[in-house]
C-alpha positions, -999 to 999 in steps of 0.1 A, spaced: 3 51 27 -17 82 37 -3 80 73 33 75 60 30 104 36 14 127 62 40 117 88 68 127 64 51 160 55 46 149 19 17 161 -2 -2 138 -25 -32 138 -48 -58 112 -40 -85 99 -63 -113 81 -44 -130 54 -64 -165 48 -52 -180 13 -51 -205 24 -78 -176 35 -101 -157 2 -94 -188 -19 -100 -193 -3 -134 -164 -25 -144 -145 0 -166 -116 7 -142 -108 -29 -131 -94 -41 -165 -70 -11 -165 -55 -21 -131 -27 -47 -129 -41 -77 -110 -75 -61 -114 -74 -43 -80 -66 -11 -62 -48 8 -47 -29 23 -76 1 46 -68 18 68 -93 52 84 -87 63 101 -119 64 75 -146 64 46 -120 30 30 -113 26 5 -85 -4 -16 -74 4 -37 -43 0 -20 -9 32 -34 5 52 -27 -26 40 9 -25 49 12 12 84 -2 6 89 22 -24 79 51 -2 101 39 26 131 37 3 123 71 -14 119 89 19 149 74 36 129 52 60 141 18 48 172 15 70 208 24 66 219 -10 53 207 -44 41 203 -57 76 180 -28 87 161 -31 54 155 -68 62 142 -59 97 119 -33 82 105 -61 58 101 -84 88 81 -58 108 60 -50 77 52 -87 70 44 -92 107 19 -64 106 4 -78 74 -1 -112 91 -19 -95 119 -40 -75 95 -51 -106 77 -60 -124 110 -79 -93 121 -98 -92 89 -108 -128 92 -119 -124 128 -140 -93 120 -155 -102 87 -159 -140 90 -157 -153 125 -170 -124 147 
């Protein structure tokens, strides 16, 4: 999200939540699905990383010119997500 916004010359306000703050347990119940990141765009609040990325892509004109290109963007995003999941497993569980 940060890279996409920076690449597109967008400004944003970032609130960093420390592990200590998260572990206090006050923030988690206020988050849909009990997790971060949380993204606010006006009166729209989103929580899932890929939903946030798709929203930004559509908002910034990066989601293709038609339904076919949007489907290809989704395919690439989902492929990257699959790789990220496998990388996380390799690094944090099977290194």
